[in-house]
N, C-alpha and C positions, 0 to 999 in steps of 0.2 A: 688284535684290532682294538679291544678295550684299553689295553695298555698304551697304545699310541694316542688314543683319545685323551687319556689322563695326562700324558706328557704334553700334548698340544694345549692343555689347559694350564700348564705352568708347573706341574709337579715333577720332581726328579724321577728317573726311571726306577731306582731301587725302591722308593716309597710307593710308587704306583704298583710295582709287582707285588710288594708285601701286602698292600691293601686289597688287591684282587684275590690274593691267596686267602686272606683272612675272611673275606666276604663271599667266597664261592664264585668270584667272577662277575658279580653284579656291580655295574659301574656306578649306579646311584649310591648303593651302600658303601662302595669303595671310597667314593668322594666324601661321604659322611664320616667314614672311619678316619681318613686322613685329617680332616678338619678337627675332629673331636680329640685326636691323640697327638696333634702337632706340638702342643706345649709340654707334653710329658715324654716326648720321644727324643732322646739325646742324639740318636743316630741321624734322625731327620734334621736336627739342628746342625750337625756337622756337615751333612751333605748339602745344606743350604747356606754355607758360609757362616756357620755359627749364629744364625739368626732364626728365631722361631718363624714357622710358616704362618702367615696371617691368613685368616679366613677370607680376606679380600685381595686375592691375587689380581694383578692387572689384567691377565688374560681371562680370568674367570669372570670379570665384570662384563665381558662381551657376551657371556652366555646367561648370566643370572642378573636379575634386577631385585636387589634386596630392599624390602619394604618394612623390615623389622629391625630391632636393635642388633648390633653385632653379637655373634655367638661368643660365649665365654666357656672356659673349661667346665664350669659347674652347670651350665645350662643344658648340656647334653650328656647323658650317661655313656660310658665306654661300651663298645659292642662286646657282648659276652660270648656269643657264638657266631659262627659264620652263617647262621640261618635266620637270625633275628636282627631287627633294626632297633637302635637305641631310641628311647623315648624319654619324655619328661617324667618327673615324678608323678604328675597328674595323669600319666598314661595317655599323653597327647603327642602327636608327631612333632618333631622339632621344627622350628620355623624354616630352617634351611631345606629340610626334606619336603615340607609342605609346599614351599615356594617352587622347589625343583620340580615336583610332580605337576604343578599347575602351569609353569612357564616354559618348560623345555620338554620336548618329545624326542626321545632317542630312537633312531632307526637302527636297530641291532644288525639288520642285514647289510646295510650300506655303511654303517659306522659313522654316521653324521647326525647333526642336530639341526632342528628347524627353529628359528627364532619366532617369537610371537608376532602376529600380524600388527602392523601399525594401524591404530585406530584413526578413522576419518575425523576431520575437524568438526566441531559442534556448530559453527556458524553456517547459515545457508549460503549457497553459491552467490546469491544476489548481494549478500553482505560482504563476502570476501572480495568480490570484484568491484567494489566501489572505487571510483577514480580518486587518485591521490592529489592531483593538481587539476587546475582548470583546463590545461591542455589535454588531459585525458577524458574530459567530459564530451560525450557524443550528443549531437543535436544542440538545440537552444542557441544557435549561432546569433540570433537576434539580440541576445543579452550578453554574449561572451565574445563578441567581435573585438578586434584589437583596439578600436576607438570607442568601445562601449563604455557605459557608466562604470561598470565593475572594473574593467581593465584599467581605465584611467584612474580610478580611485586607488587601486592597488599600486600603480606606478607612482602615484603621489604620496602614498602612505596615509591617505585620509579616507578610510572606509566609512560609508554612511550607514545608518540604520535602514534595513530593508525588510520587506515582506515578500516571500516567494510564494506565488499563487499558481497552482496548476493541478492537473489530475494526478492520481496516484501513479508512482513508478516513472515519473518524468525527470527525477534528479534533484528534487528540492533539498533534501538532506545532504546528498552527495556534493552539491554545489557549495553549500554552507561549509562543509568540512574541507573541500578543496580550496576554498578561498584562504583558509588559514595556512594550509601547506604551501600555497602559491606565494603568500606573503612571506613565509619563511625562506623560500628559495630565492625570492627577489631582494630580501633584506641584506644589508651589508654583513659579510662574514658568515652568512647562513644562519644567523641567530634569530630565532623567532621572537618578534616583539609582541605577539598576540597569544593569549591563552584561550582555549575553546572550552566553554562550559555548555553542556547539552542537557536540556530538561524536556520532559514531555508533559503537555497539559493534561494528558490522560491520567498520569500518576502523581503529578506534582501540584503543589498549592502555593499560596502566598508566602508561607514560611520558607519553602525551598528557594523561592525567588529572592526573598530577603537575605537568606544566608549567602546566596551566590553574589548578591550585590555588595554585601559587607566585605566579602573576600576580595571582590573586584576593587573596591575602594582602597583596601590595604595594599594590594598589589600596585595600584596607581600611585599611592603615596611614596612607595619605594622607588618609583620612577623607572621600573624595568619592563613591565609588561602591561598591556591593556587587555581587557576581557571582552571576548565576543560571546554574548549570551544568546544561545540558540534555543528557541521554543518550538518544538514540533507540535502540530495540531493546535496552533494557538487559538483557533476559533472556538475551541472547547472552554476557554476561560470566559467567565461571565464578566459583566461590565465592571464590577468592583475589582476583580483580579486584573483586568486589563488596565484599569486606572493606576495600579501599582507600578506599571512600567513608565508612566509619564515623567515623573521627576528624575529618574535615573537616566533616561534617554536625554532629557533636557539639559542636565548638568554634565553629561558626557561620562558618567561613571561606567557605563557599559556601552558597547556597540550592539544594538539589538538586531537580531535576525529571527524572523518568524516564518514558519511554513504552514500553509493551509491549503486544503482542497476545496474550501467553500469560498464563495464570493465575498471578498473583504468588505464590500459596500454594505452587505447585509449583516455580517457577523462580527465585524470589528468596529470599535467606537471611532467616531470622527477625530477626536484628539490624537489617538494613536496613529491613524492614517496620516494626519498632518505632520507627524514627526518622522515618518518612514516613507521610503520610496517603494511603491508596489511594482514588482517585476513579474510579468506573466510568463509562465512556462507552457509550451504547447505539447500535446501528445507526440511521442516520437514517431517518426516515419518508419516504414518497414525496413528501409536500407540502414537506418540507424540501429534498429534492433538487431539486424543481421551482423553488423560490426561488433556489437557487444557479445553476441553468441559465439562468433568466431574467436574473439579475444578470450572468452572463457574456455573454449576448447583447446586453444593453443598455449595457454598459460600453465606451465608445469608446477608453479609454486602455489598458486591460489585457485587454479581452475578446476576442471572436471576431474582431473587425475587425483586431486586431493580428496575427492569424495570417497574413493575406494581405499580400503585398508592397506593394500599392498602396492599402491601407486600404479594401478592397472591403466594401461593406455586406452583412451576412449577415442573412437572415430565417429564423426558426424558428417553426413553428406549434405550437399546443397539443398536437396529436396526437403530434408527435415528442417533445416534452418529457414527456408522460405515459408514452410507451413507455420512454424512458430512465429515468425516475423509478421505474418499477415493475419494471424488469429489471436493476437494478444491485445489488440485495440490500443496500441501505442504505450503499453505498460511494460517497461523493461523488467520489473520485478516478476511479473507473471511469466514472461518468456524464460528468464533465467531459472526460476523455480521449476518450471515444466521441463527444462533441459536437464536439470539435476535429477529429477524423478525418472526421466527417460534413461539417463546414464545408469541409475541404480537398477532399473529393470534389465537393461542390456548386460550389465555386469553379472547379475544373478543368473541370467540365462547362459552366459559364457562359462561361469563356474560349474554349473550343472553338466554342461557338455564336455568339460575338460577335467571332471573329477576334482575340482578345487585347485587344479594346478594351472594357473593362468599367467605364470611368470613370463612366458614367451608369446602370449596371444593378446590381441586387442579386442575390446568389447565394441561392437559395431551397433550404433543406434539406428533403428529402422523407423520408417514412417509410422508403422503400427505402434511402436513404443511412444512416439511423440503424441499420437492421437489418444492413446490410453492415458498419458500424463495430462493432457489438456482436458479430457472428458468432453468438453463442449467449448465453443467459441466464447472467448471472454468479451463481455460487453460492459463498457464503462457507463453506468447508470446509477443515479441515486434518486430515490422516490421523493425526497424532500429537499434536494439540493439544487445546485445551479443547472446541472444537466437535465433535471426534471423540467424546469421552466424553459430551457432552450428547445427541447424536443416538442413540447406542447405548442410553443410559439411557431416552430417550423410547420407543424401539422395545420395550425390555424391559417397561416399565411399561404400554405400550398392550396388549401381548399378555397380561400379567397381568390387566389389566382386561377382557379378552375383547372388545376393540374391534378387529375385523379391519380396518376401514377405516383407522383411524389407524395401525395396525401396518404396513400396506402402504405408507402415505404416508411414514412415517419410513424404511422400507426403501428406497423410491425416492430419498429425499433422500440417503441414504448412497451408493447406487450411482451416482447422477448426480454426486456429489462426488468419485468415484474411489476409493471404499473397496474394500479387498481382500475379495473374496467369501468366502474361506476364514475370514477373521476373523469375519464375520457368521455363517457356518455353525457355527463353534465355539461362539459364544454361544448359538445355537439348541439345540445338544446339551446345554449346561448347563441351559438353560431347561426342556428336556423332563423332566429329573429334578428340578430344584429346584421348579418351579411346577406341573407337570402330575403328575408322579410316579405314584403308584399309582392315581390316578383314571382314567388311560388309559395303561397300561404300553406300548402300541404307539407312543406318541409318541416315545419314545427311539429306536425303530427308524426312525421317519420322519426324525428329526433326523440320525441317523448316515448313513442313505441319502442325505440331502440333502448332507451334507459330502462323501461319496464321489462323488456325481454332479458337484458343483462342482469337485472335484479332477480329474475325468476331462475335462470339456469346457471349464471356465473361462468367462470373460466374453467376449462378452455373452450367450451362449446360456444360461448357468446362472441368469440373472436370474429366469426364470419358475419354476425349481426352488426358489429361495429364497422367492419369493412364495408358492408352494404350501405350503411348510413353515411359513412365518410365519402364513398363514391357518389352517392345521390347528391349530397350537399356540394361536392366539388363540381359536379356537372350541372347543377341547377342554375337558373338565371339569378343574378345578384342585384340586390337593391339595398342601399343603406339609407333610404328616405326616412324610414321610421326612426332609425338610430340617430340621424342628424336632427330630425324634428324634435325628438325628446331632448337632445343636447341643447338645441337652441332655446327651447322653452325653459329649461332649467337655468340657462344663462340669464334670460330675461328676469326670471324670478329672483335670482341672486343679486342682480345688478340694478334692479328697479330703485328709483330714487324715492326715499321716504317709505311709508308703509304701503304694502300691496293693497290695491283697491279691493273693496268688498265685492261679493257676488251681486250682479245686477238684480233688482227686486223682481223682475219678471221671471228670473230663473230660479228663484227660491221657492221652496215648498211651503205650503200654508196649511198645516193640519189643524190649527186652532183658530177660533174666531178673532183672538187678539192679533195673531199674525196676519190674518186677512185684513183687519182694520189698519194694520201698519203698511199695507200695500204689498205684502209677499204674494207673489204669483200673479199680480194684476198685469193685464195686457199680454199675458203669455199666449202665444198662438200654438195650437196643437197641430203639428205637421201632418199627421195622417188625415185630419179633416180639412186641412188647408194646404194642399201640396204646392200650390203656386205662390204662397205667401212668403215673405222674407222677414226675418228678424235677426238681430245680432246676438252673439253668444259670448263675445269677448268683453272684457272691461272697456270702458269708454276710451281710456288712454291707449288701448291696443287695437282699436277698431281698424280692420283692414290688414292686420299683421299676418304674414304668411309663414308658418313654421314648416309644414309638410309640403315638400316639392314633389307632387305626384300628379300625373295627367288628369285623373278623374276627380281631383279635389277642386271644388268650386270656391275659389277665394281670390280676393283682390291681391295684386302685388303689393309688397311692402311700400 
């Protein structure tokens, strides 16, 4: 059996038999003996058509992966006895023997060898499954339709500078890269007229941008390619760094593409927005996520199978895909990463059940695997970004509309997203005066008590206190009379012609004799002593002006 194995590796039968005899039948030592004695063995040369046996036989390469220099006759000592293995002069195993022991395992009973397992790729599944062209992009049909800005620009060969704004995992980077590949496919002869340079605002600075621009200008002078400069997380650049893009976009040195998860109106300078078109990406729908997950499952080159070392087949049922699709909050990256973790868990379980022999079995991902990978429902929330203000606005407007159910829902969204409870409580205090006001004066007491209680005990115990206050304010009668009155008064103060009138003399306090002599406080009527008397309190030019529209306010109409 050992002799047949040596013959299958490309050695002549006579040399294989001689080597096994010299080494006591040990196939590893026999192989070492053949390679170390091939250059000095005339018989072996004759039997191999008068050419020395190379340590790199074509058939041996299928079994061994050499990572060191080729062996020479002086690098390995001849075997002295059939019980010892030749070593280096430093008394170290030969490279061949060392690699052999590590990379090949001989099954002496069955007379076969097992190749080392293929290592899985280093890139995450979400990176491997990026769409190559715009036709592969799922969702975002509102900006990728046949007659859209992007499609029309690609057809005409006139790409504009754009900013892609959307939540994480919606395809901003993928779309930027797919644009380049789509331009390559649509160009004449399939020659790509664009080169793609990608930088991240997290790790790059002005110097990196300057180097990319200089290279782009050199390429433009040659007249063969234009440069698409893609900046990921562009909102992290400060104002001075964003200013560096303005001249190169203006003169057409680069086609600028930026990606941001933050509202460009707040985080990007106006001159940059003036030179770019802002394209808004929406969170992906569950059926879009499901398409991506099935694509990753069925793709044998880049999909789930590549995650496993021996290309194990992975099976995923519709229940698991539906769970991932509905619990990733429109983030494709979250769904794909969770699917990859689920596949790893299922593969490990299958190996244990089959004693590491999984060549003819498939790893089946269960719902428990998916739930373990997700840990909890993914919520898209940023405590200082656009979603933060969107949710607090939804809470405020729901309470103003007296919808307690919606108000509690938006409160729960904020709390589950990790919002600071005192921030919510401060907004409730404001709401109590702005929207409830005089219709229920005790609402302000409720809101202040809620803030103090949240300050005392914190999260998670204060969540029910916030919910109680939100429900109270939503169900309370509403009045914005005070809010409007203050706004109207401020408007009059700001827009009054000339200098604002002084306080009427009878309303001024007169603590000194001089002030009394000047008329301060003269003719003032003390209301408790004269309840039926009337006197004016507004400046002369505003006499009869009505700011507060409230039934119990005794005032003349404007």
